[in-house]
DSSP file (Angstrom, degrees, kcal/mol; ACC not computed):
  #  RESIDUE AA STRUCTURE BP1 BP2  ACC     N-H-->O    O-->H-N    N-H-->O    O-->H-N    TCO  KAPPA ALPHA  PHI   PSI    X-CA   Y-CA   Z-CA
    1    1 A X              0   0    0      0, 0.0     2,-0.1     0, 0.0     0, 0.0   0.000 360.0 360.0 360.0 129.7    0.0    0.0    0.0
    2    2 A X        -     0   0    0      1,-0.1     2,-0.6     2,-0.0     0, 0.0  -0.448 360.0-107.0 -86.2 158.9    1.5    3.4   -1.0
    3    3 A X        -     0   0    0     -2,-0.1     2,-1.3     1,-0.1     3,-0.2  -0.760  25.4-150.3 -86.1 120.7    1.6    6.4    1.2
    4    4 A X     >  +     0   0    0     -2,-0.6     4,-1.3     1,-0.2     3,-0.3  -0.679  27.0 165.4 -97.6  84.5   -0.9    9.0    0.1
    5    5 A X  H  > S+     0   0    0     -2,-1.3     4,-2.7     1,-0.2    -1,-0.2   0.814  71.5  60.4 -66.0 -33.5    0.8   12.2    1.2
    6    6 A X  H  > S+     0   0    0      1,-0.2     4,-2.3     2,-0.2    -1,-0.2   0.853 102.1  53.4 -65.0 -34.0   -1.6   14.4   -0.9
    7    7 A X  H  > S+     0   0    0     -3,-0.3     4,-1.8     2,-0.2    -1,-0.2   0.904 110.1  47.6 -68.3 -42.1   -4.5   13.1    1.0
    8    8 A X  H  X S+     0   0    0     -4,-1.3     4,-2.7     2,-0.2     5,-0.3   0.916 111.8  48.5 -65.0 -42.4   -2.8   14.1    4.3
    9    9 A X  H  X S+     0   0    0     -4,-2.7     4,-3.1     1,-0.2     8,-0.5   0.913 110.3  53.4 -62.4 -41.0   -1.9   17.6    3.0
   10   10 A X  H  < S+     0   0    0     -4,-2.3    -1,-0.2     7,-0.2    -2,-0.2   0.847 113.3  43.7 -59.7 -37.0   -5.5   18.0    1.8
   11   11 A X  H  < S+     0   0    0     -4,-1.8     3,-0.4     2,-0.1    -2,-0.2   0.926 124.1  32.1 -74.2 -48.7   -6.8   17.1    5.3
   12   12 A X  H  < S+     0   0    0     -4,-2.7     2,-0.3     1,-0.3    -2,-0.2   0.876 135.8  23.2 -80.1 -39.7   -4.4   19.2    7.3
   13   13 A X  S  X S+     0   0    0     -4,-3.1     4,-2.8    -5,-0.3    -1,-0.3  -0.712  71.1 179.3-130.2  79.4   -3.8   22.1    4.9
   14   14 A X  H  > S+     0   0    0     -3,-0.4     4,-2.1    -2,-0.3     5,-0.2   0.831  78.7  49.4 -54.8 -41.5   -6.9   22.2    2.6
   15   15 A X  H  > S+     0   0    0      1,-0.2     4,-2.4     2,-0.2    -1,-0.2   0.951 114.2  44.9 -70.0 -45.0   -5.9   25.2    0.5
   16   16 A X  H  > S+     0   0    0      1,-0.2     4,-2.4     2,-0.2    -1,-0.2   0.909 110.8  56.6 -63.7 -38.1   -2.4   23.8   -0.2
   17   17 A X  H  X S+     0   0    0     -4,-2.8     4,-0.8    -8,-0.5    -1,-0.2   0.886 110.0  43.4 -59.0 -39.1   -4.0   20.4   -0.9
   18   18 A X  H  < S+     0   0    0     -4,-2.1     4,-0.4     1,-0.2     3,-0.4   0.899 114.2  51.2 -71.9 -40.2   -6.2   21.8   -3.6
   19   19 A X  H >< S+     0   0    0     -4,-2.4     3,-1.0    -5,-0.2     5,-0.3   0.839 100.8  62.2 -64.8 -34.2   -3.4   23.9   -5.0
   20   20 A X  H 3< S+     0   0    0     -4,-2.4    -1,-0.2     1,-0.3    -2,-0.2   0.872 108.0  43.1 -58.1 -40.6   -1.1   21.0   -5.2
   21   21 A X  T 3< S+     0   0    0     -4,-0.8    -1,-0.3    -3,-0.4    -2,-0.2   0.440 114.3  58.7 -88.5   0.3   -3.4   19.2   -7.7
   22   22 A X  S X  S-     0   0    0     -3,-1.0     3,-1.6    -4,-0.4    -3,-0.1  -0.259 108.6 -65.7-116.5-158.6   -4.1   22.3   -9.7
   23   23 A X  T 3  S+     0   0    0      1,-0.3     3,-0.3    56,-0.1     4,-0.1   0.708 127.6  55.7 -68.8 -17.2   -2.5   24.9  -11.8
   24   24 A X  T 3> S+     0   0    0     -5,-0.3     4,-2.3     1,-0.2    -1,-0.3   0.046  72.4 119.1 -98.0  24.5   -0.6   26.4   -8.7
   25   25 A X  H <> S+     0   0    0     -3,-1.6     4,-2.6     1,-0.2     5,-0.2   0.848  70.1  50.7 -61.6 -40.0    0.9   23.0   -7.9
   26   26 A X  H  > S+     0   0    0     -3,-0.3     4,-2.1     2,-0.2    -1,-0.2   0.904 113.3  46.6 -66.4 -40.9    4.6   24.1   -8.2
   27   27 A X  H  > S+     0   0    0      2,-0.2     4,-2.2     1,-0.2    -2,-0.2   0.937 114.1  47.4 -66.5 -44.4    4.0   27.1   -5.9
   28   28 A X  H  X S+     0   0    0     -4,-2.3     4,-2.2     2,-0.2    -2,-0.2   0.897 110.8  51.3 -64.1 -43.3    2.1   25.0   -3.4
   29   29 A X  H  X S+     0   0    0     -4,-2.6     4,-2.7     1,-0.2    -1,-0.2   0.914 110.4  49.4 -63.6 -42.0    4.9   22.3   -3.5
   30   30 A X  H  X S+     0   0    0     -4,-2.1     4,-2.7     1,-0.2    -2,-0.2   0.904 109.8  51.8 -64.3 -38.8    7.6   24.9   -2.9
   31   31 A X  H  X S+     0   0    0     -4,-2.2     4,-2.2     2,-0.2    -2,-0.2   0.898 111.2  47.6 -64.4 -40.6    5.5   26.3    0.1
   32   32 A X  H  X S+     0   0    0     -4,-2.2     4,-1.8     2,-0.2    -2,-0.2   0.952 113.6  47.4 -64.0 -51.2    5.2   22.8    1.6
   33   33 A X  H  X>S+     0   0    0     -4,-2.7     5,-2.3     1,-0.2     4,-1.0   0.900 112.4  49.3 -60.4 -41.6    9.0   22.2    1.1
   34   34 A X  H  <5S+     0   0    0     -4,-2.7     3,-0.5     1,-0.2    -1,-0.2   0.916 110.5  50.3 -63.0 -43.1    9.8   25.5    2.6
   35   35 A X  H  <5S+     0   0    0     -4,-2.2    -1,-0.2     1,-0.2    -2,-0.2   0.832 115.3  43.0 -64.2 -32.5    7.6   24.9    5.6
   36   36 A X  H  <5S-     0   0    0     -4,-1.8    -1,-0.2    -5,-0.1    -2,-0.2   0.563 109.9-122.4 -90.5 -10.8    9.1   21.5    6.2
   37   37 A X  T  <5 +     0   0    0     -4,-1.0     2,-0.3    -3,-0.5    -3,-0.2   0.866  67.2 127.3  70.3  38.4   12.7   22.7    5.7
   38   38 A X      < -     0   0    0     -5,-2.3    -1,-0.2    -6,-0.1    -2,-0.1  -0.795  58.2-137.2-123.1 168.9   13.5   20.3    2.9
   39   39 A X  S    S+     0   0    0     -2,-0.3     2,-0.3     1,-0.1    -6,-0.1   0.729  76.5  21.9 -97.1 -28.2   14.8   20.6   -0.7
   40   40 A X  S  > S-     0   0    0     -7,-0.1     4,-1.9     1,-0.1     5,-0.1  -0.846  78.7 -99.8-141.3 175.2   12.7   18.3   -2.8
   41   41 A X  H  > S+     0   0    0     -2,-0.3     4,-2.7     1,-0.2     5,-0.2   0.906 116.7  55.1 -63.3 -45.0    9.4   16.5   -3.0
   42   42 A X  H  > S+     0   0    0      1,-0.2     4,-2.3     2,-0.2    -1,-0.2   0.900 109.4  47.4 -58.0 -42.5   10.8   13.1   -1.8
   43   43 A X  H  > S+     0   0    0      2,-0.2     4,-2.2     1,-0.2    -1,-0.2   0.891 110.4  52.4 -69.7 -38.1   12.2   14.7    1.3
   44   44 A X  H  X S+     0   0    0     -4,-1.9     4,-2.5     2,-0.2    -2,-0.2   0.901 109.1  50.0 -65.0 -41.6    8.9   16.4    2.0
   45   45 A X  H  X S+     0   0    0     -4,-2.7     4,-2.5     1,-0.2    -2,-0.2   0.928 111.9  48.0 -57.8 -47.5    7.0   13.1    1.6
   46   46 A X  H  X S+     0   0    0     -4,-2.3     4,-2.5    -5,-0.2     5,-0.2   0.869 111.4  50.3 -62.4 -37.9    9.4   11.5    4.0
   47   47 A X  H  X S+     0   0    0     -4,-2.2     4,-2.3     2,-0.2     7,-0.3   0.921 111.8  47.4 -66.6 -44.3    9.0   14.3    6.5
   48   48 A X  H  < S+     0   0    0     -4,-2.5    -2,-0.2     1,-0.2    -1,-0.2   0.920 116.8  44.4 -62.1 -43.8    5.2   14.1    6.3
   49   49 A X  H  < S+     0   0    0     -4,-2.5    -2,-0.2    -5,-0.2    -1,-0.2   0.886 124.6  30.3 -68.9 -40.5    5.3   10.3    6.8
   50   50 A X  H  < S+     0   0    0     -4,-2.5     2,-0.6    -5,-0.2    -2,-0.2   0.664 110.3  61.0-102.4 -16.2    7.9   10.2    9.6
   51   51 A X    ><  -     0   0    0     -4,-2.3     3,-1.6    -5,-0.2     4,-0.4  -0.908  52.7-166.1-121.1 109.9    7.5   13.4   11.6
   52   52 A X  T >> S+     0   0    0     -2,-0.6     3,-1.3     1,-0.3     4,-0.5   0.781  90.6  65.7 -63.2 -25.4    4.2   14.2   13.4
   53   53 A X  H 3> S+     0   0    0      1,-0.3     4,-1.7     2,-0.2     3,-0.4   0.712  85.6  73.7 -69.3 -19.9    5.4   17.8   13.9
   54   54 A X  H <> S+     0   0    0     -3,-1.6     4,-2.2    -7,-0.3    -1,-0.3   0.805  88.2  60.6 -63.3 -28.6    5.3   18.2   10.1
   55   55 A X  H <> S+     0   0    0     -3,-1.3     4,-2.0    -4,-0.4    -1,-0.2   0.875 104.0  47.8 -65.3 -37.3    1.5   18.3   10.3
   56   56 A X  H  X S+     0   0    0     -4,-0.5     4,-2.0    -3,-0.4    -2,-0.2   0.890 110.8  51.5 -69.0 -39.1    1.7   21.4   12.5
   57   57 A X  H  X S+     0   0    0     -4,-1.7     4,-2.4     1,-0.2    -2,-0.2   0.868 109.4  50.5 -62.3 -37.6    4.1   23.0   10.1
   58   58 A X  H  X S+     0   0    0     -4,-2.2     4,-1.9     2,-0.2    -2,-0.2   0.890 107.1  54.3 -65.6 -40.0    1.8   22.2    7.2
   59   59 A X  H  X S+     0   0    0     -4,-2.0     4,-1.4     2,-0.2    -2,-0.2   0.916 111.3  44.8 -58.5 -45.9   -1.1   23.8    9.1
   60   60 A X  H  X S+     0   0    0     -4,-2.0     4,-2.0     1,-0.2    -2,-0.2   0.906 110.9  53.7 -63.4 -43.7    0.9   27.0    9.5
   61   61 A X  H  X S+     0   0    0     -4,-2.4     4,-2.6     1,-0.2    -1,-0.2   0.826 102.9  58.7 -63.3 -31.4    2.0   26.9    5.9
   62   62 A X  H  X S+     0   0    0     -4,-1.9     4,-2.2     2,-0.2    -1,-0.2   0.922 106.0  47.4 -64.1 -42.4   -1.6   26.7    4.8
   63   63 A X  H  X S+     0   0    0     -4,-1.4     4,-1.8     1,-0.2    -2,-0.2   0.907 113.1  48.7 -65.8 -39.5   -2.4   30.0    6.6
   64   64 A X  H  X S+     0   0    0     -4,-2.0     4,-2.2     1,-0.2    -2,-0.2   0.903 110.7  51.4 -65.1 -40.1    0.6   31.6    5.0
   65   65 A X  H  X S+     0   0    0     -4,-2.6     4,-2.6     1,-0.2     5,-0.3   0.885 105.7  54.7 -62.5 -41.3   -0.4   30.3    1.6
   66   66 A X  H  X S+     0   0    0     -4,-2.2     4,-2.0     1,-0.2    -1,-0.2   0.914 109.2  47.9 -59.3 -43.7   -3.9   31.7    2.0
   67   67 A X  H  X S+     0   0    0     -4,-1.8     4,-2.1     2,-0.2    -2,-0.2   0.908 111.4  50.4 -65.5 -41.9   -2.4   35.1    2.7
   68   68 A X  H  X S+     0   0    0     -4,-2.2     4,-1.7     2,-0.2    -2,-0.2   0.912 111.4  47.0 -66.1 -39.6   -0.1   34.9   -0.3
   69   69 A X  H  X>S+     0   0    0     -4,-2.6     5,-2.9     1,-0.2     4,-0.5   0.880 111.5  52.0 -68.2 -35.1   -2.8   33.9   -2.7
   70   70 A X  H ><5S+     0   0    0     -4,-2.0     3,-0.8    -5,-0.3    -1,-0.2   0.884 106.9  52.5 -65.9 -36.7   -5.0   36.7   -1.4
   71   71 A X  H 3<5S+     0   0    0     -4,-2.1    -1,-0.2     1,-0.2    -2,-0.2   0.850 108.7  51.7 -68.3 -32.6   -2.2   39.2   -2.0
   72   72 A X  H 3<5S-     0   0    0     -4,-1.7    -1,-0.2    -5,-0.2    -2,-0.2   0.591 120.6-111.5 -77.5  -7.4   -2.0   38.0   -5.6
   73   73 A X  T <<5S+     0   0    0     -3,-0.8     2,-0.5    -4,-0.5    -3,-0.2   0.663  72.0 137.5  86.4  15.3   -5.7   38.5   -6.0
   74   74 A X      < -     0   0    0     -5,-2.9    -1,-0.3    -6,-0.2     2,-0.2  -0.864  43.5-144.5-100.1 128.9   -6.6   34.8   -6.2
   75   75 A X    >>  -     0   0    0     -2,-0.5     4,-1.2     1,-0.1     3,-0.8  -0.606  17.3-125.0 -90.0 151.1   -9.6   33.7   -4.3
   76   76 A X  H 3> S+     0   0    0      1,-0.3     4,-1.6    -2,-0.2     3,-0.4   0.873 112.7  59.3 -59.3 -38.2   -9.8   30.3   -2.6
   77   77 A X  H 3> S+     0   0    0      1,-0.2     4,-2.4     2,-0.2    -1,-0.3   0.796  98.8  59.2 -63.1 -26.3  -13.0   29.5   -4.5
   78   78 A X  H <> S+     0   0    0     -3,-0.8     4,-2.8     2,-0.2    -1,-0.2   0.900 102.8  52.4 -66.2 -37.4  -11.0   30.0   -7.8
   79   79 A X  H  X S+     0   0    0     -4,-1.2     4,-1.7    -3,-0.4    -2,-0.2   0.923 112.3  44.7 -65.2 -39.6   -8.7   27.2   -6.8
   80   80 A X  H  X S+     0   0    0     -4,-1.6     4,-1.8     2,-0.2    -1,-0.2   0.880 112.9  51.5 -68.4 -37.3  -11.6   24.9   -6.2
   81   81 A X  H  X S+     0   0    0     -4,-2.4     4,-3.0     1,-0.2    -2,-0.2   0.892 108.9  49.8 -66.4 -40.2  -13.3   26.0   -9.4
   82   82 A X  H  X S+     0   0    0     -4,-2.8     4,-1.5     1,-0.2    -1,-0.2   0.883 108.9  53.2 -65.6 -36.5  -10.2   25.3  -11.4
   83   83 A X  H  X S+     0   0    0     -4,-1.7     4,-0.7    -5,-0.2    -2,-0.2   0.908 113.5  42.4 -64.9 -40.7   -9.8   21.9   -9.9
   84   84 A X  H >X S+     0   0    0     -4,-1.8     4,-1.5     1,-0.2     3,-0.9   0.923 109.9  58.0 -70.8 -45.3  -13.4   21.0  -10.8
   85   85 A X  H 3X S+     0   0    0     -4,-3.0     4,-3.5     1,-0.3     5,-0.2   0.809  94.8  65.0 -57.2 -31.9  -13.1   22.5  -14.3
   86   86 A X  H 3X S+     0   0    0     -4,-1.5     4,-2.0     1,-0.2    -1,-0.3   0.902 103.7  46.6 -59.8 -41.2  -10.2   20.3  -15.2
   87   87 A X  H <X S+     0   0    0     -3,-0.9     4,-1.6    -4,-0.7    -1,-0.2   0.908 114.5  47.1 -65.5 -42.2  -12.5   17.2  -15.0
   88   88 A X  H  X S+     0   0    0     -4,-1.5     4,-2.1     2,-0.2    -2,-0.2   0.902 110.7  51.7 -66.8 -41.9  -15.2   18.9  -17.0
   89   89 A X  H  X S+     0   0    0     -4,-3.5     4,-2.7     1,-0.2     5,-0.2   0.904 107.2  53.5 -64.1 -38.8  -12.7   20.2  -19.7
   90   90 A X  H  X S+     0   0    0     -4,-2.0     4,-2.5    -5,-0.2     5,-0.2   0.905 109.3  49.3 -59.1 -40.3  -11.3   16.6  -20.1
   91   91 A X  H  X S+     0   0    0     -4,-1.6     4,-1.3     1,-0.2    -2,-0.2   0.871 111.5  49.3 -66.9 -36.7  -14.9   15.4  -20.7
   92   92 A X  H  < S+     0   0    0     -4,-2.1    -2,-0.2     2,-0.2    -1,-0.2   0.903 115.4  41.9 -66.3 -44.1  -15.4   18.2  -23.2
   93   93 A X  H  < S+     0   0    0     -4,-2.7    -2,-0.2     1,-0.2    -1,-0.2   0.879 125.8  31.6 -76.4 -37.6  -12.2   17.4  -25.1
   94   94 A X  H  < S-     0   0    0     -4,-2.5    -1,-0.2    -5,-0.2    -2,-0.2   0.528 118.0 -99.9 -99.4  -6.9  -12.4   13.6  -25.1
   95   95 A X     <  -     0   0    0     -4,-1.3     4,-0.4    -5,-0.2     3,-0.4  -0.010  23.3-101.3  97.5 154.1  -16.2   13.2  -25.1
   96   96 A X  S  > S+     0   0    0      1,-0.2     4,-2.7     2,-0.1     5,-0.2   0.518  98.9  88.8 -88.3  -6.8  -18.6   12.5  -22.4
   97   97 A X  H  > S+     0   0    0      1,-0.2     4,-2.3     2,-0.2    -1,-0.2   0.868  85.1  51.0 -65.6 -38.1  -19.1    8.9  -23.1
   98   98 A X  H  > S+     0   0    0     -3,-0.4     4,-2.6     2,-0.2    -1,-0.2   0.928 112.4  47.5 -64.1 -43.8  -16.2    7.6  -21.0
   99   99 A X  H  > S+     0   0    0     -4,-0.4     4,-2.7     1,-0.2    -2,-0.2   0.925 111.9  50.0 -63.7 -43.1  -17.5    9.6  -18.0
  100  100 A X  H  X S+     0   0    0     -4,-2.7     4,-2.0     1,-0.2    -1,-0.2   0.887 111.0  49.9 -63.2 -37.4  -21.0    8.3  -18.6
  101  101 A X  H  X S+     0   0    0     -4,-2.3     4,-2.4     2,-0.2    -2,-0.2   0.930 111.2  48.5 -65.3 -45.2  -19.6    4.7  -18.8
  102  102 A X  H  X S+     0   0    0     -4,-2.6     4,-2.6     1,-0.2    -2,-0.2   0.884 111.0  50.8 -63.5 -36.8  -17.7    5.2  -15.5
  103  103 A X  H  X S+     0   0    0     -4,-2.7     4,-2.4     2,-0.2    -1,-0.2   0.877 110.1  49.2 -68.7 -34.2  -20.8    6.6  -13.8
  104  104 A X  H  X S+     0   0    0     -4,-2.0     4,-2.6     2,-0.2     5,-0.2   0.905 112.1  48.8 -67.2 -42.5  -22.9    3.6  -15.0
  105  105 A X  H  X S+     0   0    0     -4,-2.4     4,-2.9     2,-0.2     5,-0.2   0.943 112.1  49.4 -64.6 -46.5  -20.2    1.1  -13.7
  106  106 A X  H  X S+     0   0    0     -4,-2.6     4,-2.5     1,-0.2    -2,-0.2   0.921 114.1  43.7 -59.3 -46.4  -20.1    3.0  -10.4
  107  107 A X  H  X S+     0   0    0     -4,-2.4     4,-2.2     2,-0.2    -1,-0.2   0.887 114.8  50.5 -67.8 -37.3  -23.9    2.9  -10.0
  108  108 A X  H  X S+     0   0    0     -4,-2.6     4,-1.9     2,-0.2    -2,-0.2   0.919 113.8  44.1 -60.7 -48.1  -24.1   -0.7  -11.1
  109  109 A X  H  X S+     0   0    0     -4,-2.9     4,-2.4    -5,-0.2    -2,-0.2   0.887 112.0  54.3 -65.1 -40.0  -21.4   -1.7   -8.6
  110  110 A X  H  X S+     0   0    0     -4,-2.5     4,-2.0    -5,-0.2    -2,-0.2   0.970 113.9  38.6 -60.6 -55.3  -22.9    0.3   -5.9
  111  111 A X  H  X S+     0   0    0     -4,-2.2     4,-2.3     1,-0.2    -1,-0.2   0.789 112.3  59.8 -69.9 -25.6  -26.4   -1.3   -6.2
  112  112 A X  H  X S+     0   0    0     -4,-1.9     4,-2.5     2,-0.2    -1,-0.2   0.914 105.8  47.7 -63.9 -42.6  -24.7   -4.7   -6.8
  113  113 A X  H  X S+     0   0    0     -4,-2.4     4,-2.9     2,-0.2    -2,-0.2   0.887 109.5  53.8 -68.7 -37.0  -23.0   -4.4   -3.4
  114  114 A X  H  X S+     0   0    0     -4,-2.0     4,-2.7     2,-0.2     5,-0.3   0.937 110.1  47.1 -57.8 -44.8  -26.3   -3.4   -1.8
  115  115 A X  H  X S+     0   0    0     -4,-2.3     4,-2.7     1,-0.2     5,-0.2   0.916 113.5  48.3 -61.6 -41.7  -27.9   -6.5   -3.3
  116  116 A X  H  X S+     0   0    0     -4,-2.5     4,-1.0     1,-0.2    -1,-0.2   0.894 111.6  50.3 -65.8 -40.4  -25.0   -8.7   -2.1
  117  117 A X  H  < S+     0   0    0     -4,-2.9    -2,-0.2     1,-0.2    -1,-0.2   0.934 120.2  33.2 -68.3 -44.2  -25.2   -7.2    1.4
  118  118 A X  H >< S+     0   0    0     -4,-2.7     3,-0.8     1,-0.2    -2,-0.2   0.797 118.5  51.0 -84.6 -26.1  -28.9   -7.7    1.9
  119  119 A X  H >< S+     0   0    0     -4,-2.7     3,-1.4    -5,-0.3     6,-0.3   0.648  93.6  75.5 -81.9 -12.1  -29.3  -10.9   -0.1
  120  120 A X  T 3< S+     0   0    0     -4,-1.0    -1,-0.2     1,-0.3    -2,-0.2   0.637  81.7  69.3 -73.8  -9.7  -26.4  -12.4    1.8
  121  121 A X  T <  S+     0   0    0     -3,-0.8    -1,-0.3    -4,-0.2     2,-0.2   0.647  80.4  96.4 -78.8 -13.8  -28.8  -12.8    4.8
  122  122 A X  S X  S-     0   0    0     -3,-1.4     3,-1.4     1,-0.1    -3,-0.0  -0.528  86.2-123.3 -74.6 144.2  -30.6  -15.5    2.7
  123  123 A X  T 3  S+     0   0    0      1,-0.3    -1,-0.1    -2,-0.2    -3,-0.0   0.731 104.7  62.8 -62.8 -22.4  -29.4  -19.0    3.5
  124  124 A X  T 3  S+     0   0    0      2,-0.0    -1,-0.3     0, 0.0     2,-0.1   0.675  86.4  88.4 -83.5 -12.6  -28.4  -19.9   -0.1
  125  125 A X    <   -     0   0    0     -3,-1.4    -5,-0.0    -6,-0.3    -9,-0.0  -0.436  69.6-144.4 -81.5 162.5  -25.7  -17.2   -0.2
  126  126 A X        +     0   0    0     -2,-0.1     2,-0.4     2,-0.0    -1,-0.1   0.144  50.1 129.2-117.0  17.9  -22.2  -18.0    1.0
  127  127 A X        -     0   0    0     -7,-0.1     2,-0.1   -11,-0.1    -2,-0.1  -0.613  43.5-152.2 -77.0 130.1  -21.0  -14.8    2.6
  128  128 A X     >  -     0   0    0     -2,-0.4     4,-2.3     1,-0.1     5,-0.2  -0.316  35.2 -92.1 -88.7-179.0  -19.6  -15.2    6.0
  129  129 A X  H  > S+     0   0    0      1,-0.2     4,-1.9     2,-0.2     5,-0.1   0.873 125.7  51.9 -65.1 -39.1  -19.6  -12.5    8.7
  130  130 A X  H  > S+     0   0    0      2,-0.2     4,-2.2     1,-0.2    -1,-0.2   0.924 110.9  47.2 -61.6 -45.5  -16.2  -11.1    7.7
  131  131 A X  H  > S+     0   0    0      1,-0.2     4,-2.6     2,-0.2     5,-0.2   0.898 110.1  53.0 -65.5 -39.3  -17.2  -10.8    4.0
  132  132 A X  H  X S+     0   0    0     -4,-2.3     4,-2.0     1,-0.2    -1,-0.2   0.905 108.5  51.2 -61.7 -38.8  -20.5   -9.1    5.0
  133  133 A X  H  X S+     0   0    0     -4,-1.9     4,-2.2     2,-0.2    -2,-0.2   0.907 109.9  48.8 -62.1 -43.8  -18.4   -6.6    7.0
  134  134 A X  H  X S+     0   0    0     -4,-2.2     4,-2.6     1,-0.2    -2,-0.2   0.916 110.4  50.8 -65.9 -42.3  -16.1   -5.9    4.0
  135  135 A X  H  X S+     0   0    0     -4,-2.6     4,-2.1     1,-0.2    -1,-0.2   0.894 109.6  51.8 -63.2 -37.2  -19.1   -5.4    1.7
  136  136 A X  H  X S+     0   0    0     -4,-2.0     4,-2.1    -5,-0.2    -1,-0.2   0.911 109.6  49.0 -64.4 -42.7  -20.6   -3.0    4.3
  137  137 A X  H  X S+     0   0    0     -4,-2.2     4,-2.5     2,-0.2    -2,-0.2   0.920 109.8  51.4 -62.1 -44.0  -17.3   -1.0    4.4
  138  138 A X  H  X S+     0   0    0     -4,-2.6     4,-2.9     1,-0.2     5,-0.2   0.914 108.5  51.3 -58.9 -42.2  -17.2   -0.9    0.6
  139  139 A X  H  X S+     0   0    0     -4,-2.1     4,-2.4     1,-0.2    -1,-0.2   0.912 110.6  50.3 -63.1 -39.8  -20.8    0.5    0.5
  140  140 A X  H  X S+     0   0    0     -4,-2.1     4,-1.7     2,-0.2    -2,-0.2   0.907 110.9  47.2 -61.5 -42.7  -19.7    3.1    3.0
  141  141 A X  H  X S+     0   0    0     -4,-2.5     4,-0.8     2,-0.2    -2,-0.2   0.919 114.4  46.7 -64.7 -46.2  -16.7    4.2    1.0
  142  142 A X  H >X S+     0   0    0     -4,-2.9     4,-0.8     1,-0.2     3,-0.7   0.873 108.2  56.3 -68.4 -35.9  -18.8    4.3   -2.2
  143  143 A X  H >< S+     0   0    0     -4,-2.4     3,-1.0     1,-0.2     4,-0.4   0.904 103.8  54.9 -57.8 -43.1  -21.5    6.3   -0.4
  144  144 A X  H 3< S+     0   0    0     -4,-1.7     4,-0.3     1,-0.2     3,-0.3   0.733 105.6  53.4 -61.6 -26.2  -18.9    8.8    0.5
  145  145 A X  H <X S+     0   0    0     -4,-0.8     4,-1.8    -3,-0.7     3,-0.5   0.610  83.8  85.9 -87.2 -12.4  -18.0    9.2   -3.1
  146  146 A X  H <X S+     0   0    0     -3,-1.0     4,-2.8    -4,-0.8     5,-0.3   0.879  82.5  59.0 -58.7 -40.1  -21.5   10.0   -4.4
  147  147 A X  H  > S+     0   0    0     -4,-0.4     4,-2.4    -3,-0.3    -1,-0.2   0.891 105.8  50.6 -58.8 -36.5  -21.3   13.8   -3.7
  148  148 A X  H  > S+     0   0    0     -3,-0.5     4,-1.8    -4,-0.3    -1,-0.2   0.933 111.1  48.6 -61.8 -45.9  -18.2   13.9   -6.1
  149  149 A X  H  X S+     0   0    0     -4,-1.8     4,-1.8     1,-0.2    -2,-0.2   0.933 113.4  45.8 -62.6 -46.6  -20.2   12.1   -8.7
  150  150 A X  H  X S+     0   0    0     -4,-2.8     4,-3.1     1,-0.2     5,-0.4   0.881 110.1  54.7 -62.0 -40.2  -23.2   14.4   -8.3
  151  151 A X  H  X S+     0   0    0     -4,-2.4     4,-1.3    -5,-0.3    -1,-0.2   0.841 106.7  51.1 -65.3 -33.3  -21.0   17.5   -8.3
  152  152 A X  H  < S+     0   0    0     -4,-1.8    -1,-0.2     2,-0.2    -2,-0.2   0.921 119.9  34.6 -69.3 -43.1  -19.4   16.5  -11.7
  153  153 A X  H  < S+     0   0    0     -4,-1.8    -2,-0.2    -5,-0.2    -3,-0.2   0.853 133.5  24.1 -84.7 -31.4  -22.8   16.0  -13.3
  154  154 A X  H  < S-     0   0    0     -4,-3.1    -3,-0.2     1,-0.3    -2,-0.2   0.415 111.2-104.8-113.6  -1.2  -24.9   18.7  -11.7
  155  155 A X     <  -     0   0    0     -4,-1.3    -1,-0.3    -5,-0.4    -2,-0.1  -0.300  50.1 -46.4  97.8 173.6  -22.3   21.2  -10.6
  156  156 A X        -     0   0    0      1,-0.1     3,-0.3    -2,-0.1     4,-0.2  -0.440  29.5-145.1 -83.5 154.9  -20.8   22.1   -7.2
  157  157 A X     >  +     0   0    0      1,-0.2     4,-2.4    -2,-0.1     5,-0.2   0.098  69.6 113.3 -97.0  19.4  -22.6   22.7   -4.0
  158  158 A X  H  > S+     0   0    0      1,-0.2     4,-2.3     2,-0.2    -1,-0.2   0.870  74.8  49.4 -63.2 -36.4  -20.1   25.3   -3.1
  159  159 A X  H  > S+     0   0    0     -3,-0.3     4,-2.3     2,-0.2    -1,-0.2   0.900 112.1  50.3 -69.8 -36.6  -22.7   28.2   -3.3
  160  160 A X  H  > S+     0   0    0      2,-0.2     4,-2.3     1,-0.2    -2,-0.2   0.888 110.3  49.1 -64.7 -40.5  -25.1   26.1   -1.2
  161  161 A X  H  X S+     0   0    0     -4,-2.4     4,-2.3     2,-0.2    -2,-0.2   0.908 111.3  49.5 -65.2 -42.0  -22.3   25.6    1.4
  162  162 A X  H  X S+     0   0    0     -4,-2.3     4,-2.3     2,-0.2    -2,-0.2   0.884 109.2  52.5 -62.2 -41.0  -21.5   29.3    1.4
  163  163 A X  H  X S+     0   0    0     -4,-2.3     4,-2.5     2,-0.2    -2,-0.2   0.930 110.1  48.1 -62.5 -46.6  -25.3   30.1    2.0
  164  164 A X  H  X S+     0   0    0     -4,-2.3     4,-2.5     1,-0.2    -2,-0.2   0.909 109.6  52.6 -62.4 -41.4  -25.4   27.7    4.9
  165  165 A X  H  X S+     0   0    0     -4,-2.3     4,-1.7     2,-0.2    -1,-0.2   0.909 111.0  47.0 -62.5 -41.9  -22.3   29.2    6.4
  166  166 A X  H  X S+     0   0    0     -4,-2.3     4,-1.2     2,-0.2    -2,-0.2   0.914 111.6  51.2 -65.9 -40.4  -23.8   32.7    6.2
  167  167 A X  H  < S+     0   0    0     -4,-2.5     3,-0.5     1,-0.2     4,-0.4   0.921 112.1  45.3 -58.7 -44.6  -27.0   31.6    7.6
  168  168 A X  H >< S+     0   0    0     -4,-2.5     3,-0.8     1,-0.2    -1,-0.2   0.784 106.1  62.1 -72.5 -26.2  -25.3   29.9   10.6
  169  169 A X  H 3< S+     0   0    0     -4,-1.7    -1,-0.2     1,-0.2    -2,-0.2   0.780  99.0  56.3 -71.4 -25.9  -23.0   33.0   11.1
  170  170 A X  T 3<        0   0    0     -4,-1.2    -1,-0.2    -3,-0.5    -2,-0.2   0.631 360.0 360.0 -80.0 -10.0  -26.1   35.2   11.8
  171  171 A X    <         0   0    0     -3,-0.8    -1,-0.2    -4,-0.4    -2,-0.1   0.458 360.0 360.0 -83.3 360.0  -27.3   33.0   14.6
């Protein structure tokens, strides 16, 4: 199993995490390396993997990075929008059929797992308790991915999230 450092960065330092995968990736990578006091990406990955203090440094670097992009006139929402747009641009250039195929496979697999989970309580199926647990975990993981699928096809819920945040702020 490989070490997913980008996922850790996205969790601890969300703005840097989005920037790393987008058009500002080189700038974000340099900010991460600078915060960790290393010279290259491999050393940064090792530092994130081996040193718990690196997470605190990443959190601080995320705040600094927010200030820098604000100074440059780049809004955080632009980073998120550019990240989403890259998937849509790929679909536009290559055709939507592959995305539609992947969506169909995802939905088919999702409901297939549901059937397997609930049908496995019937005596003729051969799933043991451990296997039922694994199928349940897979259903949970796939359920967590549904918002991304919906955001691709129907747009982002960012404006809805902002509206909810503003409504809660007034309370």
